N, C-alpha and C positions, 0 to 999 in steps of 0.2 A: 217140832221135836218137843218130846215129853218130858217131864221135870226128872224122871228117872234116868233118861239118856243123859240130862245136863248135870247129874250128879245132886241133885235136890231132894232126893228122899232117902229114907232108911239111914243105913251108917254113914254115907257121905254126907249128909246132910247134917247128922249128929256131930261128926267130926269138925265139921265147919262152923258150928254152931258153940263147940267146945272153945275154939280158937276165939270167937267173939266174945264169949264170956271171959276168958283170960285177958283179951284185950281192954274191955270196957273195965274190968277189976283194977287193971294198973293205971288208970287214968292219964296217966302222962306219956303215953304212947298214941297220941292224935294220928300222927303221921301213918304209923302202923296200923291203927284202926280203919282210916280212909283207904289204905291199900286193901285192907280186906275187903272193905264193902266193894271196891272196884272189882276186886277178884269175883266175889259173890254175883253182884251185878253181871259180870261177864257171863258167868252161867246161866244167869236167869234171862239174859237177851237172846239166849239160845230158842227160849221158848216166848219170850213176850219182848219181841223188837222194839216196842214203843218204850220200853226202860231205858234206851240210849240217850235220851236228854238228862236222866237222872244221873246216869254214868259221867257225861259231860260234865254235869255241874259239880259232881265230886273230884273230878279232875282239876275243875278250875279252883276251888277251894285247897287242893294240895299245891297248887302252884302258888297261889297267894300265901299260903304258910311257907313254903320254901324261899320265897322272895323274903319275907320278914325275917326268917332266921337269917339270912346273907346281908342283911340291910345294915350299914352302920348303925352304931350306938347313937342315941340324941345327945346333945351336949348335956353336962351334968348343971349347969347353972345357965342363967340367962346371959347373953353378951359374953361369954367367958370370964365373968367376973367372979 
């Protein structure tokens, strides 16, 4: 499949890059940035199947971030003293 068919040229690519720029400027949106990267890689996979490993790596990072957000807070003092 060609880059054009995957939406990775012209206006489609411009719009995708605008979203990326917005997310990077907002630094606190790591989760959304990773989702964007996954979406972009999904399009790229249509033309470059070997990128699957990169996509899986990004998905692993997302899982770690989600797990850390759901983890209990550490104790405020040593041994509860």
